[in-house]
PDB file of N, H, CA, C and O in Angstrom:
ATOM      1  N   MET A   1      28.603 107.729 -15.251  1.00  0.00           N
ATOM      2  CA  MET A   1      29.358 108.261 -14.725  1.00  0.00           C
ATOM      3  C   MET A   1      30.036 109.710 -14.781  1.00  0.00           C
ATOM      4  O   MET A   1      31.170 110.179 -14.886  1.00  0.00           O
ATOM      5  N   PRO A   2      28.349 110.287 -14.618  1.00  0.00           N
ATOM      6  CA  PRO A   2      29.700 111.745 -14.573  1.00  0.00           C
ATOM      7  C   PRO A   2      29.760 112.937 -13.741  1.00  0.00           C
ATOM      8  O   PRO A   2      29.871 114.136 -14.000  1.00  0.00           O
ATOM      9  N   MET A   3      29.663 112.312 -12.745  1.00  0.00           N
ATOM     10  H   MET A   3      29.573 111.339 -12.535  1.00  0.00           H
ATOM     11  CA  MET A   3      30.042 112.690 -11.439  1.00  0.00           C
ATOM     12  C   MET A   3      31.460 112.658 -11.472  1.00  0.00           C
ATOM     13  O   MET A   3      32.318 113.522 -11.289  1.00  0.00           O
ATOM     14  N   LEU A   4      31.513 110.968 -11.861  1.00  0.00           N
ATOM     15  H   LEU A   4      30.816 110.266 -12.010  1.00  0.00           H
ATOM     16  CA  LEU A   4      33.443 110.837 -11.321  1.00  0.00           C
ATOM     17  C   LEU A   4      34.329 111.221 -12.573  1.00  0.00           C
ATOM     18  O   LEU A   4      35.532 111.022 -12.747  1.00  0.00           O
ATOM     19  N   ASP A   5      33.395 111.830 -13.400  1.00  0.00           N
ATOM     20  H   ASP A   5      32.419 111.992 -13.258  1.00  0.00           H
ATOM     21  CA  ASP A   5      34.471 112.347 -15.035  1.00  0.00           C
ATOM     22  C   ASP A   5      34.405 113.694 -14.540  1.00  0.00           C
ATOM     23  O   ASP A   5      35.256 114.400 -15.081  1.00  0.00           O
ATOM     24  N   LEU A   6      33.457 114.497 -13.424  1.00  0.00           N
ATOM     25  H   LEU A   6      32.766 113.924 -12.984  1.00  0.00           H
ATOM     26  CA  LEU A   6      33.925 115.715 -13.466  1.00  0.00           C
ATOM     27  C   LEU A   6      34.552 116.081 -12.134  1.00  0.00           C
ATOM     28  O   LEU A   6      34.587 117.266 -11.802  1.00  0.00           O
ATOM     29  N   TYR A   7      35.158 114.925 -11.181  1.00  0.00           N
ATOM     30  H   TYR A   7      35.130 113.963 -11.451  1.00  0.00           H
ATOM     31  CA  TYR A   7      35.933 115.235 -10.517  1.00  0.00           C
ATOM     32  C   TYR A   7      37.269 114.596 -10.861  1.00  0.00           C
ATOM     33  O   TYR A   7      38.288 115.155 -10.455  1.00  0.00           O
ATOM     34  N   ARG A   8      37.394 113.050 -11.841  1.00  0.00           N
ATOM     35  H   ARG A   8      36.567 112.596 -12.170  1.00  0.00           H
ATOM     36  CA  ARG A   8      38.615 113.712 -12.750  1.00  0.00           C
ATOM     37  C   ARG A   8      38.802 114.455 -13.055  1.00  0.00           C
ATOM     38  O   ARG A   8      40.001 114.735 -13.047  1.00  0.00           O
ATOM     39  N   ALA A   9      37.814 115.506 -13.620  1.00  0.00           N
ATOM     40  H   ALA A   9      36.840 115.279 -13.626  1.00  0.00           H
ATOM     41  CA  ALA A   9      39.017 116.729 -14.456  1.00  0.00           C
ATOM     42  C   ALA A   9      38.891 117.549 -13.601  1.00  0.00           C
ATOM     43  O   ALA A   9      39.885 118.195 -13.933  1.00  0.00           O
ATOM     44  N   ALA A  10      38.402 118.238 -12.529  1.00  0.00           N
ATOM     45  H   ALA A  10      37.595 117.713 -12.260  1.00  0.00           H
ATOM     46  CA  ALA A  10      38.603 119.146 -11.767  1.00  0.00           C
ATOM     47  C   ALA A  10      40.470 118.466 -10.938  1.00  0.00           C
ATOM     48  O   ALA A  10      41.166 119.379 -10.494  1.00  0.00           O
ATOM     49  N   GLY A  11      41.039 117.067 -10.823  1.00  0.00           N
ATOM     50  H   GLY A  11      40.473 116.326 -11.183  1.00  0.00           H
ATOM     51  CA  GLY A  11      41.857 116.619 -10.389  1.00  0.00           C
ATOM     52  C   GLY A  11      41.766 116.298  -9.186  1.00  0.00           C
ATOM     53  O   GLY A  11      42.796 116.324  -8.512  1.00  0.00           O
ATOM     54  N   ILE A  12      40.337 115.851  -8.497  1.00  0.00           N
ATOM     55  H   ILE A  12      39.501 115.829  -9.045  1.00  0.00           H
ATOM     56  CA  ILE A  12      40.517 115.725  -6.927  1.00  0.00           C
ATOM     57  C   ILE A  12      40.105 114.703  -6.377  1.00  0.00           C
ATOM     58  O   ILE A  12      39.607 114.537  -5.263  1.00  0.00           O
ATOM     59  N   PHE A  13      40.420 113.721  -7.534  1.00  0.00           N
ATOM     60  H   PHE A  13      40.825 113.855  -8.438  1.00  0.00           H
ATOM     61  CA  PHE A  13      40.731 112.673  -7.410  1.00  0.00           C
ATOM     62  C   PHE A  13      42.385 111.547  -7.264  1.00  0.00           C
ATOM     63  O   PHE A  13      43.097 111.347  -8.248  1.00  0.00           O
ATOM     64  N   ALA A  14      42.664 111.024  -6.011  1.00  0.00           N
ATOM     65  H   ALA A  14      42.085 111.186  -5.211  1.00  0.00           H
ATOM     66  CA  ALA A  14      44.232 110.983  -5.847  1.00  0.00           C
ATOM     67  C   ALA A  14      44.623 109.426  -6.888  1.00  0.00           C
ATOM     68  O   ALA A  14      44.120 109.155  -7.978  1.00  0.00           O
ATOM     69  N   HIS A  15      45.790 108.500  -6.016  1.00  0.00           N
ATOM     70  H   HIS A  15      46.199 108.720  -5.131  1.00  0.00           H
ATOM     71  CA  HIS A  15      45.765 107.565  -6.760  1.00  0.00           C
ATOM     72  C   HIS A  15      44.947 106.562  -6.689  1.00  0.00           C
ATOM     73  O   HIS A  15      44.253 106.921  -5.738  1.00  0.00           O
ATOM     74  N   GLU A  16      44.508 105.497  -7.040  1.00  0.00           N
ATOM     75  H   GLU A  16      45.072 105.204  -7.813  1.00  0.00           H
ATOM     76  CA  GLU A  16      43.456 104.882  -6.895  1.00  0.00           C
ATOM     77  C   GLU A  16      43.970 103.109  -6.086  1.00  0.00           C
ATOM     78  O   GLU A  16      43.374 102.143  -5.610  1.00  0.00           O
ATOM     79  N   PHE A  17      45.118 103.441  -6.288  1.00  0.00           N
ATOM     80  H   PHE A  17      45.602 104.225  -6.675  1.00  0.00           H
ATOM     81  CA  PHE A  17      46.202 101.967  -5.435  1.00  0.00           C
ATOM     82  C   PHE A  17      45.410 102.317  -3.503  1.00  0.00           C
ATOM     83  O   PHE A  17      44.438 101.703  -3.064  1.00  0.00           O
ATOM     84  N   PRO A  18      46.020 103.181  -2.895  1.00  0.00           N
ATOM     85  CA  PRO A  18      45.290 103.728  -1.425  1.00  0.00           C
ATOM     86  C   PRO A  18      43.823 103.416  -1.103  1.00  0.00           C
ATOM     87  O   PRO A  18      43.578 102.515  -0.301  1.00  0.00           O
ATOM     88  N   ILE A  19      42.782 104.147  -1.714  1.00  0.00           N
ATOM     89  H   ILE A  19      42.981 104.879  -2.365  1.00  0.00           H
ATOM     90  CA  ILE A  19      41.471 104.154  -1.833  1.00  0.00           C
ATOM     91  C   ILE A  19      41.111 102.004  -1.750  1.00  0.00           C
ATOM     92  O   ILE A  19      40.631 101.332  -0.837  1.00  0.00           O
ATOM     93  N   ARG A  20      41.752 101.485  -3.488  1.00  0.00           N
ATOM     94  H   ARG A  20      42.142 102.030  -4.230  1.00  0.00           H
ATOM     95  CA  ARG A  20      41.537  99.817  -3.240  1.00  0.00           C
ATOM     96  C   ARG A  20      41.635  99.231  -1.750  1.00  0.00           C
ATOM     97  O   ARG A  20      40.764  98.755  -1.023  1.00  0.00           O
ATOM     98  N   HIS A  21      43.047  99.444  -1.551  1.00  0.00           N
ATOM     99  H   HIS A  21      43.755  99.831  -2.142  1.00  0.00           H
ATOM    100  CA  HIS A  21      43.701  98.769  -0.286  1.00  0.00           C
ATOM    101  C   HIS A  21      43.165  99.391   1.278  1.00  0.00           C
ATOM    102  O   HIS A  21      43.469  98.798   2.313  1.00  0.00           O
ATOM    103  N   VAL A  22      42.438 100.498   1.283  1.00  0.00           N
ATOM    104  H   VAL A  22      42.190 100.979   0.442  1.00  0.00           H
ATOM    105  CA  VAL A  22      41.235 100.782   2.115  1.00  0.00           C
ATOM    106  C   VAL A  22      40.101  99.784   1.870  1.00  0.00           C
ATOM    107  O   VAL A  22      39.658  99.345   2.931  1.00  0.00           O
ATOM    108  N   VAL A  23      39.660  99.425   1.058  1.00  0.00           N
ATOM    109  H   VAL A  23      40.020  99.782   0.196  1.00  0.00           H
ATOM    110  CA  VAL A  23      38.603  98.735   0.476  1.00  0.00           C
ATOM    111  C   VAL A  23      38.769  97.187   1.425  1.00  0.00           C
ATOM    112  O   VAL A  23      38.225  96.655   2.393  1.00  0.00           O
ATOM    113  N   GLU A  24      39.590  96.972   0.706  1.00  0.00           N
ATOM    114  H   GLU A  24      40.032  97.404  -0.081  1.00  0.00           H
ATOM    115  CA  GLU A  24      40.595  95.692   0.988  1.00  0.00           C
ATOM    116  C   GLU A  24      40.183  95.925   2.960  1.00  0.00           C
ATOM    117  O   GLU A  24      39.076  95.559   3.356  1.00  0.00           O
ATOM    118  N   ARG A  25      40.997  96.413   3.753  1.00  0.00           N
ATOM    119  H   ARG A  25      41.896  96.710   3.431  1.00  0.00           H
ATOM    120  CA  ARG A  25      40.897  96.424   5.203  1.00  0.00           C
ATOM    121  C   ARG A  25      39.488  96.243   5.518  1.00  0.00           C
ATOM    122  O   ARG A  25      39.100  95.254   6.140  1.00  0.00           O
ATOM    123  N   ILE A  26      38.675  97.201   5.094  1.00  0.00           N
ATOM    124  H   ILE A  26      38.990  98.005   4.589  1.00  0.00           H
ATOM    125  CA  ILE A  26      37.121  97.350   4.999  1.00  0.00           C
ATOM    126  C   ILE A  26      36.879  96.068   4.608  1.00  0.00           C
ATOM    127  O   ILE A  26      37.583  95.377   5.344  1.00  0.00           O
ATOM    128  N   GLU A  27      36.466  95.586   4.096  1.00  0.00           N
ATOM    129  H   GLU A  27      35.894  96.148   3.499  1.00  0.00           H
ATOM    130  CA  GLU A  27      35.669  94.294   3.831  1.00  0.00           C
ATOM    131  C   GLU A  27      36.397  92.814   4.733  1.00  0.00           C
ATOM    132  O   GLU A  27      35.985  91.663   4.882  1.00  0.00           O
ATOM    133  N   LYS A  28      37.676  93.556   5.207  1.00  0.00           N
ATOM    134  H   LYS A  28      38.010  94.491   5.085  1.00  0.00           H
ATOM    135  CA  LYS A  28      37.839  92.243   6.311  1.00  0.00           C
ATOM    136  C   LYS A  28      36.933  92.577   7.403  1.00  0.00           C
ATOM    137  O   LYS A  28      36.153  91.722   7.822  1.00  0.00           O
ATOM    138  N   LEU A  29      36.973  93.782   7.910  1.00  0.00           N
ATOM    139  H   LEU A  29      37.607  94.476   7.569  1.00  0.00           H
ATOM    140  CA  LEU A  29      36.647  94.735   9.311  1.00  0.00           C
ATOM    141  C   LEU A  29      35.160  93.660   9.391  1.00  0.00           C
ATOM    142  O   LEU A  29      35.076  93.004  10.429  1.00  0.00           O
ATOM    143  N   ASN A  30      34.124  93.491   8.441  1.00  0.00           N
ATOM    144  H   ASN A  30      34.192  94.024   7.598  1.00  0.00           H
ATOM    145  CA  ASN A  30      32.820  93.304   7.877  1.00  0.00           C
ATOM    146  C   ASN A  30      32.010  94.544   8.894  1.00  0.00           C
ATOM    147  O   ASN A  30      31.350  94.130   9.847  1.00  0.00           O
ATOM    148  N   PRO A  31      32.070  95.599   8.716  1.00  0.00           N
ATOM    149  CA  PRO A  31      31.224  96.033   9.482  1.00  0.00           C
ATOM    150  C   PRO A  31      30.103  96.034   9.188  1.00  0.00           C
ATOM    151  O   PRO A  31      29.860  95.684   8.033  1.00  0.00           O
ATOM    152  N   ALA A  32      28.780  96.472  10.202  1.00  0.00           N
ATOM    153  H   ALA A  32      28.977  96.756  11.140  1.00  0.00           H
ATOM    154  CA  ALA A  32      27.663  96.659   9.781  1.00  0.00           C
ATOM    155  C   ALA A  32      27.087  97.586   9.180  1.00  0.00           C
ATOM    156  O   ALA A  32      25.861  97.543   9.083  1.00  0.00           O
ATOM    157  N   TRP A  33      27.646  98.405   8.754  1.00  0.00           N
ATOM    158  H   TRP A  33      28.642  98.439   8.833  1.00  0.00           H
ATOM    159  CA  TRP A  33      27.694 100.268   8.105  1.00  0.00           C
ATOM    160  C   TRP A  33      28.561 100.875   7.759  1.00  0.00           C
ATOM    161  O   TRP A  33      29.455 101.232   8.525  1.00  0.00           O
ATOM    162  N   ILE A  34      28.522 101.201   6.315  1.00  0.00           N
ATOM    163  H   ILE A  34      27.795 100.911   5.692  1.00  0.00           H
ATOM    164  CA  ILE A  34      30.209 101.851   6.659  1.00  0.00           C
ATOM    165  C   ILE A  34      29.557 103.522   5.990  1.00  0.00           C
ATOM    166  O   ILE A  34      28.485 103.454   5.388  1.00  0.00           O
ATOM    167  N   HIS A  35      29.954 104.357   6.069  1.00  0.00           N
ATOM    168  H   HIS A  35      30.824 104.413   6.558  1.00  0.00           H
ATOM    169  CA  HIS A  35      30.097 105.784   6.141  1.00  0.00           C
ATOM    170  C   HIS A  35      31.127 106.580   5.304  1.00  0.00           C
ATOM    171  O   HIS A  35      31.847 107.437   5.816  1.00  0.00           O
ATOM    172  N   PRO A  36      31.155 106.323   4.268  1.00  0.00           N
ATOM    173  CA  PRO A  36      32.186 106.871   2.956  1.00  0.00           C
ATOM    174  C   PRO A  36      32.489 108.222   3.234  1.00  0.00           C
ATOM    175  O   PRO A  36      33.204 108.689   4.120  1.00  0.00           O
ATOM    176  N   MET A  37      31.640 108.947   2.076  1.00  0.00           N
ATOM    177  H   MET A  37      31.059 108.567   1.356  1.00  0.00           H
ATOM    178  CA  MET A  37      31.880 110.705   2.697  1.00  0.00           C
ATOM    179  C   MET A  37      30.742 111.380   2.021  1.00  0.00           C
ATOM    180  O   MET A  37      29.993 110.690   1.330  1.00  0.00           O
ATOM    181  N   HIS A  38      30.584 112.341   2.116  1.00  0.00           N
ATOM    182  H   HIS A  38      31.193 112.902   2.677  1.00  0.00           H
ATOM    183  CA  HIS A  38      29.430 113.194   1.473  1.00  0.00           C
ATOM    184  C   HIS A  38      28.451 113.082   2.341  1.00  0.00           C
ATOM    185  O   HIS A  38      27.467 113.671   1.894  1.00  0.00           O
ATOM    186  N   GLY A  39      28.183 112.464   3.681  1.00  0.00           N
ATOM    187  H   GLY A  39      28.982 111.986   4.044  1.00  0.00           H
ATOM    188  CA  GLY A  39      26.987 112.172   4.291  1.00  0.00           C
ATOM    189  C   GLY A  39      26.493 110.658   3.627  1.00  0.00           C
ATOM    190  O   GLY A  39      25.688 110.087   4.362  1.00  0.00           O
ATOM    191  N   GLY A  40      26.652 110.311   3.041  1.00  0.00           N
ATOM    192  H   GLY A  40      27.306 110.774   2.443  1.00  0.00           H
ATOM    193  CA  GLY A  40      25.724 108.967   2.476  1.00  0.00           C
ATOM    194  C   GLY A  40      26.532 108.113   3.706  1.00  0.00           C
ATOM    195  O   GLY A  40      27.631 108.363   4.202  1.00  0.00           O
ATOM    196  N   SER A  41      25.394 106.797   4.073  1.00  0.00           N
ATOM    197  H   SER A  41      24.502 106.594   3.671  1.00  0.00           H
ATOM    198  CA  SER A  41      25.878 105.935   4.131  1.00  0.00           C
ATOM    199  C   SER A  41      25.239 104.284   4.062  1.00  0.00           C
ATOM    200  O   SER A  41      24.019 104.224   3.910  1.00  0.00           O
ATOM    201  N   PHE A  42      25.780 103.334   4.136  1.00  0.00           N
ATOM    202  H   PHE A  42      26.771 103.382   4.260  1.00  0.00           H
ATOM    203  CA  PHE A  42      25.072 102.501   3.603  1.00  0.00           C
ATOM    204  C   PHE A  42      25.266 100.501   4.295  1.00  0.00           C
ATOM    205  O   PHE A  42      26.264  99.786   4.379  1.00  0.00           O
ATOM    206  N   ARG A  43      24.078 100.292   4.578  1.00  0.00           N
ATOM    207  H   ARG A  43      23.266 100.872   4.509  1.00  0.00           H
ATOM    208  CA  ARG A  43      24.053  98.320   5.196  1.00  0.00           C
ATOM    209  C   ARG A  43      25.278  97.529   4.707  1.00  0.00           C
ATOM    210  O   ARG A  43      25.586  97.797   3.546  1.00  0.00           O
ATOM    211  N   GLN A  44      26.036  96.631   5.314  1.00  0.00           N
ATOM    212  H   GLN A  44      25.786  96.414   6.258  1.00  0.00           H
ATOM    213  CA  GLN A  44      26.847  95.625   4.746  1.00  0.00           C
ATOM    214  C   GLN A  44      26.080  95.093   3.708  1.00  0.00           C
ATOM    215  O   GLN A  44      26.883  94.934   2.789  1.00  0.00           O
ATOM    216  N   ASP A  45      25.440  94.883   3.496  1.00  0.00           N
ATOM    217  H   ASP A  45      24.788  95.012   4.243  1.00  0.00           H
ATOM    218  CA  ASP A  45      24.985  94.104   2.092  1.00  0.00           C
ATOM    219  C   ASP A  45      25.366  94.958   1.617  1.00  0.00           C
ATOM    220  O   ASP A  45      26.559  94.677   1.506  1.00  0.00           O
ATOM    221  N   MET A  46      25.160  96.368   1.002  1.00  0.00           N
ATOM    222  H   MET A  46      24.191  96.596   1.092  1.00  0.00           H
ATOM    223  CA  MET A  46      25.787  96.837  -0.388  1.00  0.00           C
ATOM    224  C   MET A  46      27.308  97.093  -0.141  1.00  0.00           C
ATOM    225  O   MET A  46      27.684  98.060  -0.804  1.00  0.00           O
ATOM    226  N   PHE A  47      28.243  96.558   0.565  1.00  0.00           N
ATOM    227  H   PHE A  47      27.938  95.772   1.103  1.00  0.00           H
ATOM    228  CA  PHE A  47      29.414  96.807   0.614  1.00  0.00           C
ATOM    229  C   PHE A  47      29.786  95.860  -1.071  1.00  0.00           C
ATOM    230  O   PHE A  47      30.093  96.514  -2.068  1.00  0.00           O
ATOM    231  N   PRO A  48      29.748  95.278  -1.087  1.00  0.00           N
ATOM    232  CA  PRO A  48      29.756  94.253  -2.365  1.00  0.00           C
ATOM    233  C   PRO A  48      29.803  95.343  -3.487  1.00  0.00           C
ATOM    234  O   PRO A  48      30.787  95.521  -4.204  1.00  0.00           O
ATOM    235  N   LYS A  49      28.795  95.958  -3.554  1.00  0.00           N
ATOM    236  H   LYS A  49      27.996  95.814  -2.971  1.00  0.00           H
ATOM    237  CA  LYS A  49      28.523  96.469  -5.111  1.00  0.00           C
ATOM    238  C   LYS A  49      29.427  97.644  -4.715  1.00  0.00           C
ATOM    239  O   LYS A  49      30.076  98.179  -5.614  1.00  0.00           O
ATOM    240  N   TYR A  50      29.537  98.113  -3.418  1.00  0.00           N
ATOM    241  H   TYR A  50      29.010  97.678  -2.688  1.00  0.00           H
ATOM    242  CA  TYR A  50      30.627  99.790  -3.789  1.00  0.00           C
ATOM    243  C   TYR A  50      31.710  99.010  -3.305  1.00  0.00           C
ATOM    244  O   TYR A  50      32.461  99.720  -2.635  1.00  0.00           O
ATOM    245  N   ALA A  51      32.054  97.939  -3.370  1.00  0.00           N
ATOM    246  H   ALA A  51      31.444  97.362  -3.914  1.00  0.00           H
ATOM    247  CA  ALA A  51      34.051  97.670  -3.576  1.00  0.00           C
ATOM    248  C   ALA A  51      34.135  96.928  -4.778  1.00  0.00           C
ATOM    249  O   ALA A  51      35.269  96.561  -5.087  1.00  0.00           O
ATOM    250  N   THR A  52      33.110  96.593  -5.601  1.00  0.00           N
ATOM    251  H   THR A  52      32.189  96.891  -5.350  1.00  0.00           H
ATOM    252  CA  THR A  52      33.621  96.427  -6.893  1.00  0.00           C
ATOM    253  C   THR A  52      33.199  97.094  -7.651  1.00  0.00           C
ATOM    254  O   THR A  52      33.428  96.688  -8.790  1.00  0.00           O
ATOM    255  N   ALA A  53      32.424  98.362  -7.578  1.00  0.00           N
ATOM    256  H   ALA A  53      32.239  98.691  -6.652  1.00  0.00           H
ATOM    257  CA  ALA A  53      32.976  99.807  -8.278  1.00  0.00           C
ATOM    258  C   ALA A  53      34.164 100.365  -8.357  1.00  0.00           C
ATOM    259  O   ALA A  53      34.691 100.853  -9.356  1.00  0.00           O
ATOM    260  N   LEU A  54      34.688 100.263  -6.998  1.00  0.00           N
ATOM    261  H   LEU A  54      34.260  99.866  -6.186  1.00  0.00           H
ATOM    262  CA  LEU A  54      35.760 101.093  -6.494  1.00  0.00           C
ATOM    263  C   LEU A  54      36.721 100.272  -6.811  1.00  0.00           C
ATOM    264  O   LEU A  54      37.606 100.960  -7.320  1.00  0.00           O
ATOM    265  N   CYS A  55      37.047  99.112  -6.787  1.00  0.00           N
ATOM    266  H   CYS A  55      36.328  98.554  -6.374  1.00  0.00           H
ATOM    267  CA  CYS A  55      38.230  98.076  -7.370  1.00  0.00           C
ATOM    268  C   CYS A  55      38.374  97.795  -8.950  1.00  0.00           C
ATOM    269  O   CYS A  55      39.339  97.241  -9.476  1.00  0.00           O
ATOM    270  N   GLU A  56      37.115  98.334  -9.668  1.00  0.00           N
ATOM    271  H   GLU A  56      36.332  98.785  -9.240  1.00  0.00           H
ATOM    272  CA  GLU A  56      36.873  97.855 -11.121  1.00  0.00           C
ATOM    273  C   GLU A  56      36.900  99.235 -11.989  1.00  0.00           C
ATOM    274  O   GLU A  56      37.233  99.284 -13.174  1.00  0.00           O
ATOM    275  N   ASN A  57      36.680  99.836 -11.561  1.00  0.00           N
ATOM    276  H   ASN A  57      36.409  99.796 -10.599  1.00  0.00           H
ATOM    277  CA  ASN A  57      36.445 101.119 -12.464  1.00  0.00           C
ATOM    278  C   ASN A  57      37.586 102.158 -11.993  1.00  0.00           C
ATOM    279  O   ASN A  57      37.922 102.436 -10.842  1.00  0.00           O
ATOM    280  N   GLU A  58      38.092 102.660 -13.234  1.00  0.00           N
ATOM    281  H   GLU A  58      37.819 102.435 -14.169  1.00  0.00           H
ATOM    282  CA  GLU A  58      39.268 103.487 -12.834  1.00  0.00           C
ATOM    283  C   GLU A  58      38.238 105.109 -12.417  1.00  0.00           C
ATOM    284  O   GLU A  58      37.154 105.396 -12.924  1.00  0.00           O
ATOM    285  N   PHE A  59      38.973 105.896 -11.420  1.00  0.00           N
ATOM    286  H   PHE A  59      39.854 105.662 -11.008  1.00  0.00           H
ATOM    287  CA  PHE A  59      38.502 106.829 -11.311  1.00  0.00           C
ATOM    288  C   PHE A  59      39.819 107.909 -10.595  1.00  0.00           C
ATOM    289  O   PHE A  59      39.642 108.953  -9.967  1.00  0.00           O
ATOM    290  N   ALA A  60      40.894 107.362 -10.883  1.00  0.00           N
ATOM    291  H   ALA A  60      41.038 106.514 -11.394  1.00  0.00           H
ATOM    292  CA  ALA A  60      42.058 108.351 -10.439  1.00  0.00           C
ATOM    293  C   ALA A  60      41.973 109.958 -11.061  1.00  0.00           C
ATOM    294  O   ALA A  60      41.138 110.565 -11.733  1.00  0.00           O
ATOM    295  N   TYR A  61      43.222 110.280 -10.497  1.00  0.00           N
ATOM    296  H   TYR A  61      43.899 109.787  -9.951  1.00  0.00           H
ATOM    297  CA  TYR A  61      43.418 112.169 -11.087  1.00  0.00           C
ATOM    298  C   TYR A  61      44.512 110.863 -13.004  1.00  0.00           C
ATOM    299  O   TYR A  61      45.329 109.943 -13.043  1.00  0.00           O
ATOM    300  N   PRO A  62      43.920 111.498 -13.823  1.00  0.00           N
ATOM    301  CA  PRO A  62      44.978 111.352 -14.902  1.00  0.00           C
ATOM    302  C   PRO A  62      45.977 111.764 -14.955  1.00  0.00           C
ATOM    303  O   PRO A  62      47.007 111.297 -15.441  1.00  0.00           O
ATOM    304  N   GLY A  63      45.681 113.127 -14.221  1.00  0.00           N
ATOM    305  H   GLY A  63      44.844 113.506 -13.826  1.00  0.00           H
ATOM    306  CA  GLY A  63      47.446 114.195 -15.155  1.00  0.00           C
ATOM    307  C   GLY A  63      46.477 115.696 -15.735  1.00  0.00           C
ATOM    308  O   GLY A  63      46.753 116.715 -16.367  1.00  0.00           O
ATOM    309  N   ILE A  64      45.526 115.246 -15.246  1.00  0.00           N
ATOM    310  H   ILE A  64      45.301 114.418 -14.733  1.00  0.00           H
ATOM    311  CA  ILE A  64      44.953 116.742 -16.554  1.00  0.00           C
ATOM    312  C   ILE A  64      43.937 117.221 -15.562  1.00  0.00           C
ATOM    313  O   ILE A  64      43.033 116.614 -14.989  1.00  0.00           O
ATOM    314  N   LEU A  65      44.415 118.756 -15.499  1.00  0.00           N
ATOM    315  H   LEU A  65      45.150 119.249 -15.965  1.00  0.00           H
ATOM    316  CA  LEU A  65      43.546 119.716 -14.604  1.00  0.00           C
ATOM    317  C   LEU A  65      43.149 120.580 -15.711  1.00  0.00           C
ATOM    318  O   LEU A  65      43.826 121.195 -16.536  1.00  0.00           O
ATOM    319  N   LEU A  66      41.085 120.416 -15.418  1.00  0.00           N
ATOM    320  H   LEU A  66      40.535 119.916 -14.748  1.00  0.00           H
ATOM    321  CA  LEU A  66      40.584 121.760 -16.570  1.00  0.00           C
ATOM    322  C   LEU A  66      40.848 121.148 -17.996  1.00  0.00           C
ATOM    323  O   LEU A  66      40.572 121.796 -19.005  1.00  0.00           O
ATOM    324  N   GLY A  67      41.513 119.593 -18.067  1.00  0.00           N
ATOM    325  H   GLY A  67      41.737 119.067 -17.247  1.00  0.00           H
ATOM    326  CA  GLY A  67      41.779 120.108 -20.200  1.00  0.00           C
ATOM    327  C   GLY A  67      43.042 119.970 -20.345  1.00  0.00           C
ATOM    328  O   GLY A  67      43.565 119.621 -21.403  1.00  0.00           O
ATOM    329  N   ARG A  68      43.581 120.202 -19.414  1.00  0.00           N
ATOM    330  H   ARG A  68      43.157 120.486 -18.554  1.00  0.00           H
ATOM    331  CA  ARG A  68      45.033 120.848 -19.163  1.00  0.00           C
ATOM    332  C   ARG A  68      45.943 119.406 -19.026  1.00  0.00           C
ATOM    333  O   ARG A  68      45.283 118.582 -18.393  1.00  0.00           O
ATOM    334  N   GLU A  69      47.244 118.885 -19.434  1.00  0.00           N
ATOM    335  H   GLU A  69      47.780 119.554 -19.949  1.00  0.00           H
ATOM    336  CA  GLU A  69      48.067 118.076 -18.861  1.00  0.00           C
ATOM    337  C   GLU A  69      49.262 119.275 -18.718  1.00  0.00           C
ATOM    338  O   GLU A  69      49.902 120.036 -19.443  1.00  0.00           O
ATOM    339  N   ILE A  70      49.052 118.736 -16.538  1.00  0.00           N
ATOM    340  H   ILE A  70      48.532 118.117 -15.948  1.00  0.00           H
ATOM    341  CA  ILE A  70      49.993 119.635 -15.723  1.00  0.00           C
ATOM    342  C   ILE A  70      50.964 118.299 -15.129  1.00  0.00           C
ATOM    343  O   ILE A  70      51.723 118.683 -14.239  1.00  0.00           O
ATOM    344  N   ALA A  71      51.036 117.416 -15.318  1.00  0.00           N
ATOM    345  H   ALA A  71      50.419 117.104 -16.041  1.00  0.00           H
ATOM    346  CA  ALA A  71      51.643 116.653 -14.475  1.00  0.00           C
ATOM    347  C   ALA A  71      52.186 114.952 -15.307  1.00  0.00           C
ATOM    348  O   ALA A  71      51.754 114.898 -16.458  1.00  0.00           O
ATOM    349  N   LYS A  72      53.040 113.626 -14.874  1.00  0.00           N
ATOM    350  H   LYS A  72      53.391 113.670 -13.938  1.00  0.00           H
ATOM    351  CA  LYS A  72      52.944 112.966 -15.208  1.00  0.00           C
ATOM    352  C   LYS A  72      52.089 111.885 -14.645  1.00  0.00           C
ATOM    353  O   LYS A  72      51.090 112.193 -15.295  1.00  0.00           O
ATOM    354  N   VAL A  73      51.757 111.015 -14.051  1.00  0.00           N
ATOM    355  H   VAL A  73      52.568 110.765 -13.523  1.00  0.00           H
ATOM    356  CA  VAL A  73      50.880 110.234 -13.486  1.00  0.00           C
ATOM    357  C   VAL A  73      51.932 109.103 -13.450  1.00  0.00           C
ATOM    358  O   VAL A  73      52.663 108.651 -14.332  1.00  0.00           O
ATOM    359  N   ALA A  74      51.801 108.848 -12.378  1.00  0.00           N
ATOM    360  H   ALA A  74      51.207 109.215 -11.662  1.00  0.00           H
ATOM    361  CA  ALA A  74      52.434 108.176 -11.321  1.00  0.00           C
ATOM    362  C   ALA A  74      51.379 106.452 -11.891  1.00  0.00           C
ATOM    363  O   ALA A  74      50.180 106.212 -12.039  1.00  0.00           O
ATOM    364  N   PRO A  75      52.914 105.473 -12.075  1.00  0.00           N
ATOM    365  CA  PRO A  75      52.593 103.741 -12.949  1.00  0.00           C
ATOM    366  C   PRO A  75      51.567 103.675 -11.309  1.00  0.00           C
ATOM    367  O   PRO A  75      51.599 104.234 -10.212  1.00  0.00           O
ATOM    368  N   MET A  76      50.960 102.917 -11.817  1.00  0.00           N
ATOM    369  H   MET A  76      50.934 102.463 -12.708  1.00  0.00           H
ATOM    370  CA  MET A  76      50.090 101.865 -11.052  1.00  0.00           C
ATOM    371  C   MET A  76      51.063 100.434 -10.787  1.00  0.00           C
ATOM    372  O   MET A  76      50.587  99.464 -10.198  1.00  0.00           O
TER     373      MET A  76
END
């Protein structure tokens, strides 16, 4: 996950909870296509893998920006 590590180090990810909440809402809608961000799209049959990746991996901002701690991380 080098891209996620880069994003996390740069501090561009927020807390994981709101993202996981949206994943649950999308799952209930059962859309034919999913259009996340950055121009990527995928069909419904790939959504379980996408949801699993977001729900089982840490990706949130850890309170470190460019290698330096700048704030305490909010508890989950």
